N, C-alpha and C positions, 0 to 999 in steps of 0.2 A: 400541440402536446410539445412540451422542454423535457431535458431528461437531467435532474442535478447526480454527480456521479460522487456518492461517500469514498472520499479516500483517506483511511482512517491512520493514526499516526499510530502508537508504539507498540510492542505487544511482546510480549516473554512467549506463548502457548507455546507456540511451534520453535523456544528453543531449541539448539544453539542456530539456530539456522534463522532465525528472528532476532531482533533488535531494534533500538531507536533509531536507527535509519530504515533498516532494511524490516518492513511491515510481513506479513504472510502472505500479501497481493502478488511479492514482488519477489519473491524466492523461485526457478525456475527446476521445479523435479516434477511436476506433472506432464503428460504423454501430450504431442503436438496432436491438435484435432484428427487427423490425417495418421490413424494409428502404425500404419505402414513405416511414418518418417522417424528420422530415430531423437529430430532434433524435438528439447527438453521447452515447453512454456508454461508463463507466469500465468495466476488468475487474472490477473488486469490484463494479460494478453490477450484471454483467451474470451473474454469477458465483451472487451472491444472489439473482437474478433468476429462473435456472437450478433453486437446490436449494427456494425455494416453488412451483417447476412440479410437482417429484420429491417435493412433501410434505416434504423434509430440512428448512429452515431451520427449523421449530421442535426441531431437536436439536443447532442449533450453537450454539457461540460461538465468538467472533472473538480474537486472541491477537495482540494489536499494543502498541507503543508510545505511551506516553503523549499524543507530540506528534502522534499521529496519531487522536486520538478527538476532537477537532471535525469533524476534513475525511470521519471515516469516519460520521460521525452527520452530518453534511450530505449525504453520500452515498447513505447505504440507510437512513437515518432509526435511533430511539432504541430500539426495539425488539430488538434483538439484544445479546445481554451480552456486554463486552466485560471483558478480560481483559487490564487494563493491566498492562505491568513495568515496577518503580519505574527502574530504570534499563534501555537496550540495550544486548542481549545476541545471544546465538544460540539456534538452535532449539530445541537441548536445554535450557536451563531457562525456555525459553517453553513448552514441552512441558508441564514438570514444574506450572510454576505454573499452567497449565491445567489439568491436571488434577487437581490437587490444591482450584482451584474446583470442577472437575465434582464430586470425592468431598463436601468440607466443605460447599459455600455452596449448590448444587443438589443433593445426598445422591445422585447417581446410583450404583445400585447397584456393588459393586466389582467383579461377574461379566458387566459392563455390557461390549461391545463397544467401542471407541476408534478412529474413523480418523480421522487427523490428512492435510489435503491443505492448499498452498497456495493461496492467494484470487487469484492473478498465476497466472492460467489459462488460454487460449480454447480450449474443448472443448464439442462436443455432446451430443446428449439421452445418447448410449450410454454417452457416462464418467459421467454422474451415475448411469446405470443401476448402471456397473459398480462404484459406491464403495456402491451398496447389496447388492449383488454379493458383492463382499471382505468386508463386514461378516457375511450372511446365513452364504458357504463358512466363512469363519477362526472362525466360531462351533463349527460342528460340529468344530474338530480340535480336535489338543491344541497344538496350535503357542505359543510366546511371540512371537512376531511375524510378521506376515502385511506384505509389498510388492503395491505394485500398479507392474506390471512392463508397458513401453509398446513394442510393437514400433516399432524403428529404420526411418525413412524416408530416410536416409544416415545416413555413419561422419560424426557429429559427434564432437569434441572436449572439447563442454561439459559430457557428461554422465559420471554416473558408469555402469557396462554389469553389467547379472545375466547371471550365465554357471546354469542351471539346472539341476536332473537329473529324475528320476522321478516322477510324479504319486503327491501324498499321498493314500493314501486311496482315498475313493469321492468325493471334491471336485475343481474341476479349479485347486485348487492347485499346484506344484508346488516340492517340496525344489531349496533353493537349493544352489548347490554353492561357490561363491564370488565376489564382488566384483571389478571391477576399476576403476581410478579415474580416468576424465577419459583416455583412451590418446590417443596419438598416432592420425593421421587412418589411418595404416597398419594400427594394430595395431585400430584400430574395424573399420573393415572385413573383418580376420582375423577378429571377433571377431562380427559381426553374419554371418560363412557358417555361423560353428558355433551359430546360435543365442540368441544374447544378445538381452537387454531394456533397453530404458533407466530407469532410475532415477529415477524422474519426482516422488521426493518424496510420495509417497502411504506412511501405516504403517497399521497395526491392533495392536491389541492390548488387552487386557481392563484395565481398568483398575487392576486389585490388581496388575498386573504394573509400571505406574507407581510406584505405590505401596510394594512392594516397593522398588524401585529409588530411591525418596527414604529409604528410611529406612536397607536398603545404604550412601547413602552420610551420614548421620548428620545427615540435612535432617530438618527436619519436616515431615510427610504436612497438617496444618492451614493453611489459603490465607491464614489472615493472620499466620501465625509465618512461614511459608514466605516472604511480603512481606516481611516484618522484616530477615531471614536470606539477600536475593535476590542480595546483593553477594559471600554465600560460593558459590554455585553457580558454577562453571565455565563463561565462555564457550567452546561449542563446539557443534557442532553435532551432531544426532540420531544422524545416521549416524555418524559418528566416535567421539560416547560409546556409543552403543548396540546401533548396528544391524553394523556390522562387527565388535563382538565377541560376538551373539549367535549361539549356535550351532541351534538350534532354530526355525530362522524361511525362513517358506514365501513364494511367489510367485505373483498372481492376473496372467496372461496380458491386456493389453488390446488391441489394434488396431483404432481408432482414430483421431477426430480430437481431436489435443492436440497443443497447442503453450504453453511459455510464453512465447513474445512478446520474448526476449534480444536483440534487438538490431534496428535501423532496419529492417533490410533484411525481417527476419521482419511486425518491425507492421504495413508498406506494405502486404506482401502480403494483409492484412484490411480497409485502406482501399476502399471502394465506390469513392471518388473521390479524382484525381491533386492535387489543387486542394484545401487543406481551409484556411480563410481569406484574405485578402486577399489577392492576385496573379494572376498572369499565366504560365503554362507555352507556351509555344510549341512550333507542330506540330512543328518537328525535335528538340524535346526528349522522344524514348522513355525511356516507362519511367519518367520522374522526378515525382518525389513532392515537394509544399509541403506547410508542416504550418507555418501564421504564424500566431503569438498577440499578434500586435503590430497596430496603427490602421496601419499605416502597410503599401503595397505589398512585395511581393515577388516582382520579374521574373526569368525565367528561361528564358535562349535560348541553343539549342543545345546546351546540356547533356544527355546522355544517359545513363540508371543512376546518377544520382545520387538526393540528397536532403537535403530544404535544408529547415531548422528553423531559427525564429526565435521566440526567447522574452523574456521580460524578465530572466531571466538568460542569454542572450548569443546568437548563431548559428553555427550548423551550416550544411556544405556537405560532403559526401561523397560515396566513391564508395559508391556498395550492396553493392558487394562486402567493403568494408572496413572496412562497419559492426560484424563482431565485437572489431573492435584498440580500436573507439573506447574503451574504458573508462577502460584501459592509460596513452590519451594525454592523459585530463582529468584523470586520478586528482589531480596537483598544482590543480588551479583549488578554491579554497576560501572563498567569499563568502556573507555571508547569502542566504536566496532574495530575489527580486524581486516572488514574486508567489506568493501563498497561499491557500490555499480553505479556509473554515471554515467552524464552525456558525452565525454570524449573518449570513454572506456569503462577499465576497472583498477582497481587499487590493493594486493592484501600483504597487510603489515606482517612482516617475516619477523621479529623484534624490536625486543623494547629492555631498553638498558640503562639505567641510572649509576654513573658516576662516580666515585668517591667525593670527587671536589663540587657535587652536583649540578656538575654539566647530564643534560640528558639526550641521549644517541635511539634514532626509533629507523628501520631499517623498513622502507615496503618495497614490493616488487609493484610498479608500473606499467601499465598494457593501454596503448592508445590506440583504438582505429584508425585508417586511413583514410586521413582528409580533416580527419576531427585533430583539435585544439586545446592547451591549458589555458586559459586568457591569461595575457603581458597582468602581473605580477609584484608583489613583493614582501616580504617576511622583517620584518624590524628585529628580532629575538632568535631567528636560527640559519646556519649555513646550509646549503642541501648539492652535493653531491650528486651527480647524473653519471653512472656505469651504463652505455649503453649496449646491449647482448643482442639486441637485433631490429631491423628495420632500420629506416633511414629517412632525417629531418630536419628542417629546420629550424634551429634557436636562435631567440631573441635575449640578447643580455643588456640592459643598460642603453636599447638602441643600435648595438650594432649585431646585424647575421650571424650568422654561424650554418655550418651543414655538419648535421653529427650523424654518424653512421657505426656500425658497429665496436664494439672496440675502443672507439672515444671517453674521453672521460670529462666533463664538466664541473666544474667548482663556481657555485654562488655562493658569495658572500651577502650576511645580514645587512639589510636594506636595501639589494641592487633587484633594480625589475628584472624582469625573466618572465618567459613565453615560452612554447614550442609548440609546433603544427607538425604532423606525421603527414611525410609523401608517401611513406606506402606502413601497412603496421609496424605499430614500435614495442618492442620490452624492454626496458630500463630496471635498473635498481637504485633508487633514490637511498641517501643517508642523510637524514636530518640533524643536526649537530646544534644545542642552544643551550642557552639556562631554563628557558621555558618553551616547550612544544607545543604549541596547541591551533586546534584548527579557527582557532576566532583573529589567530595574529596573521593577518590576508590584510592587505588594500590594495583592489584591483584599478585597472589603469584600459583606458579602449587604445585599441592599434587594428590598424585596418592590415592586414596583410599583401591584400591587393592592391592598394593605392600604393605603399610605400616597396616596390619593388626593387 
């Protein structure tokens, strides 16, 4: 058995905390597994911890976009193999690429059962035990594709529904009769009365099945070659491209805790406390939550059944029942993320300014963890000014090494190569000044700090 964890792309269902760079699986507002701890964790951290508990992490790879590499490694370490999409597409091409990686890079046998699951789920131990059972029971069948079907808890419009028939052979798997994609609430209620299950995005197949699909599409099964031709793969979901076209398909019913936490209303149900971050909620604000990532307090008084979320990207005040409609409302909003978690630490944009002469000024607060570094690089179109407010670090500017501490100011002109390595945790203010400021304005270089002491 092998597992492909799908780390989805951008999302605005949990705006302003989620954006193009920080999808919901990376947001740290969930309680730790041990509720006596005050540490908050993300969905990907909880899922990875559960996989470890059930002895499954060693069989897993994560399929993600390149933009997510740093935050994944920041949150769960470098031990997990990453399959990075050359460009952001959909679940079908991502599963194709991960399957080719398992085959040509990890030399997984073609008859091995592969289970695909999303990384952004909130589930208990029974779900991860069922992942194992799906693989075991599917392996004993001649089915081409297996799904996990979740017993619905309500007539939801955001899920696809599975109508199953007779039990397949001697297993607990059921033969699938048909699918109904995201019906109305009234239709969903009728489907539930017929015993329909939710399609929760968990698939099982033998590796050869995906290799055959690649061959049928005239795409290479070799991982390196498929990376080069990734743009040729259709940007389409696995459900549309594969599941709905397959006839020899089975489902494993699951009746237990599971949620994709796709709305703020669902998310707040998992929070052990109503106040998260600086703020005050009055006693008459019943069933109201504050999620505040800012350093200023948020005060809510006399408002019931509401959610107030504040981050560097924006401020949301929403009625809990309206949260499923948030994505459509904020879809037109498009701006650079004001907060990003990285492999070296994190940064928060404090201010952006456009001068009358056309120059841009961006001010960031940057935190670098002890022992971590920002790689050796240069920018062609902007100067940077680093003001150190805490910690000590080694700084490299055009091959010259400097020691920096709180109170030091370093000016890095455009075109200058520079890097920094934190000796202990570093906090600095970075001011970027230039005619064109863009995250794409970067050229990286190799530098070994240990070899060049």
